[in-house]
C-alpha positions in Angstrom: -0.2 0.0 -0.1 3.5 2.2 0.0 2.0 3.8 -3.6 -0.6 5.8 -1.9 -1.1 9.6 -2.0 1.0 12.1 0.7 -2.1 13.7 3.1 -3.0 15.8 5.6 -3.9 14.1 8.4 -1.5 11.6 10.5 -3.7 10.4 12.9 -6.7 8.4 13.0 -7.5 5.0 11.0 -5.7 4.4 8.3 -7.7 3.7 5.3 -8.3 3.1 1.3 -10.6 2.7 -1.0 -11.0 -0.6 -2.7 -12.4 -3.1 -5.2 -13.2 -6.4 -3.0 -12.7 -9.8 -4.9 -15.2 -12.3 -4.9 -13.8 -16.5 -3.7 -13.6 -17.2 -7.3 -11.2 -14.5 -8.8 -8.9 -14.8 -5.4 -8.2 -18.4 -5.9 -7.3 -17.7 -9.6 -4.7 -15.9 -8.4 -3.5 -17.6 -5.6 -3.4 -20.6 -8.2 -1.5 -18.1 -10.3 1.0 -17.0 -7.5 2.3 -20.9 -7.0 3.0 -21.8 -10.5 5.2 -18.7 -10.6 9.0 -20.2 -10.4 11.4 -17.6 -8.9 14.4 -19.8 -8.3 16.7 -18.3 -5.7 14.5 -15.1 -5.3 12.4 -14.5 -2.5 9.0 -12.6 -3.2 6.4 -12.0 -0.5 2.6 -13.6 -2.3 -0.5 -11.4 -1.1 -2.5 -14.2 1.1 -5.7 -14.3 -1.3 -7.5 -12.3 2.1 -5.4 -9.6 0.9 -6.0 -9.2 -2.8 -7.9 -6.0 -4.1 -8.3 -3.7 -6.5 -6.8 0.0 -4.7 -9.1 2.8 -6.2 -7.6 5.3 -3.8 -5.1 5.2 -0.8 -5.8 7.6 2.0 -3.9 7.0 5.0 -4.3 8.5 8.2 -7.6 9.7 8.5 -9.9 11.4 11.4 -13.2 10.3 12.4 -14.1 13.8 11.0 -12.3 13.5 7.8 -13.8 9.3 7.3 -17.3 10.9 7.7 -16.4 13.8 4.8 -14.7 10.8 2.9 -18.6 8.7 3.5 -20.6 11.4 2.4 -18.7 11.8 -0.7 -18.3 8.2 -1.4 -22.3 8.0 -1.2 -23.3 10.6 -3.8 -20.5 9.2 -7.0 -21.9 5.6 -6.0 -25.7 6.2 -5.9 -25.2 7.6 -10.0 -22.5 4.7 -10.9 -24.4 1.2 -12.1 -22.7 -2.3 -11.4 -20.7 -3.7 -14.1 -18.9 -6.7 -14.7 -14.7 -6.9 -14.5 -12.8 -9.6 -16.1 -8.2 -10.2 -15.2 -6.4 -9.9 -18.1 -4.3 -13.4 -19.4 -1.2 -12.3 -19.0 1.0 -10.8 -15.8 2.5 -7.1 -15.8 5.4 -5.7 -13.3 6.0 -2.4 -12.0 7.9 -0.5 -12.2 9.6 -2.6 -15.3 10.6 -5.7 -16.4 14.3 -4.3 -15.9 13.4 -3.9 -12.3 10.8 -5.8 -10.9 9.5 -5.0 -7.9 5.7 -5.8 -7.8 3.9 -8.7 -9.6 0.1 -7.6 -10.6 -2.5 -9.1 -12.9 -4.5 -6.5 -15.1 -8.1 -5.8 -15.4 -9.8 -6.4 -19.0 -13.1 -6.1 -19.3 -14.6 -2.9 -16.9 -11.5 -1.5 -16.8 -12.7 2.2 -18.5 -15.7 1.9 -15.9 -13.2 1.4 -13.0 -11.2 4.3 -14.1 -14.1 6.9 -14.5 -15.1 5.9 -10.5 -11.4 6.5 -9.5 -11.3 9.8 -11.4 -14.7 10.9 -9.5 -13.5 9.9 -6.0 -9.9 11.4 -6.7 -11.3 14.9 -8.0 -14.0 14.9 -5.0 -11.1 14.0 -2.3 -8.8 16.9 -3.9 -11.8 19.5 -3.8 -12.8 18.2 0.1 -8.4 19.3 0.7 -7.9 15.4 1.9 -5.2 14.5 -0.4 -2.5 16.6 -1.6 -1.2 14.7 -4.3 -2.1 11.2 -5.7 -0.7 8.6 -8.8 -2.5 8.0 -11.7 -4.9 5.3 -11.5 -3.9 1.9 -13.3 -6.7 -0.8 -12.6 -4.0 -4.0 -11.2 -4.4 -6.1 -8.8 -1.5 -6.8 -6.6 -0.3 -10.5 -5.9 3.4 -10.5 -4.8 6.2 -8.1 -3.9 9.9 -9.0 -4.7 11.8 -9.2 -2.0 15.2 -10.4 -3.5 15.8 -10.8 -7.1 18.9 -13.8 -7.8 18.1 -14.0 -11.3 15.8 -11.4 -12.8 15.7 -13.4 -16.2 14.3 -16.7 -14.5 11.5 -14.3 -12.7 10.9 -12.0 -15.9 10.9 -15.3 -18.3 8.3 -17.4 -16.1 5.7 -14.4 -15.9 5.6 -13.8 -19.8 5.2 -17.4 -19.9 1.7 -17.7 -18.0 -1.3 -17.1 -19.0 -4.1 -16.2 -17.0 -8.2 -18.1 -17.5 -10.0 -14.9 -17.9 -12.3 -15.2 -14.8 -14.4 -12.3 -14.2 -17.2 -11.2 -11.5 -19.7 -8.6 -11.5 -18.9 -5.4 -9.0 -22.1 -4.7 -7.1 -20.4 -2.0 -4.8 -17.0 -0.2 -3.8 -15.9 -0.4 0.1 -13.8 2.2 2.5 -11.4 0.2 4.4 -9.3 0.1 7.1 -5.3 -1.1 6.9 -4.4 -2.2 10.5 -0.8 -2.6 10.4 0.5 -6.0 12.4 4.2 -7.7 13.0 2.4 -10.5 10.7 1.6 -8.4 8.1 -1.6 -5.9 7.3 -4.8 -6.4 8.4 -8.0 -5.0 6.3 -11.5 -4.9 7.5 -14.4 -3.5 5.9 -15.3 0.3 7.3 -18.6 0.8 5.1 -19.8 -0.6 1.9 -21.1 1.4 -1.0 -23.7 -0.2 -3.1 -23.6 0.5 -6.8 -26.7 0.6 -8.8 -28.5 -2.8 -9.8 -29.1 -3.0 -13.3 
């Protein structure tokens, strides 16, 4: 979650806005993690319960700021229809194949709608001074982080050889999430779910 925005307030709950994934997609991504051969490199694979699509990382927010965020998300979701996403068939890395640090799976169908919702959220947060800045949104699901890279070619070649089944799911809501950092890793919980309009 370190790829998020810098914020004004450094107290309160550590929060982010996300699209959560169903068990079918999580299981498919978990299978992919097991099939990526990394040799002697060390990859920290995200547990299935942590897999999601980040729309905006908010960082520490006070109770008052969280209430404003809740109201903003209600206004946005009340006019957005539910939609279907599907996984891309390929795996990507950030920041580049020459220096992979994050391993991710992209979104094919539904990518434009995810981006539109992200832009609406970003615009509202900036207008209400809840963000100082924010990186451009790229719809993806982080599945692993490179901790130690022994042979880049082994990892890159293995990633390039894997093709995912295009699993899909209907997105009926977005969630305001809390991230609690612990010695064994983050724990995510839903602060509030914001339904999209079913059609």
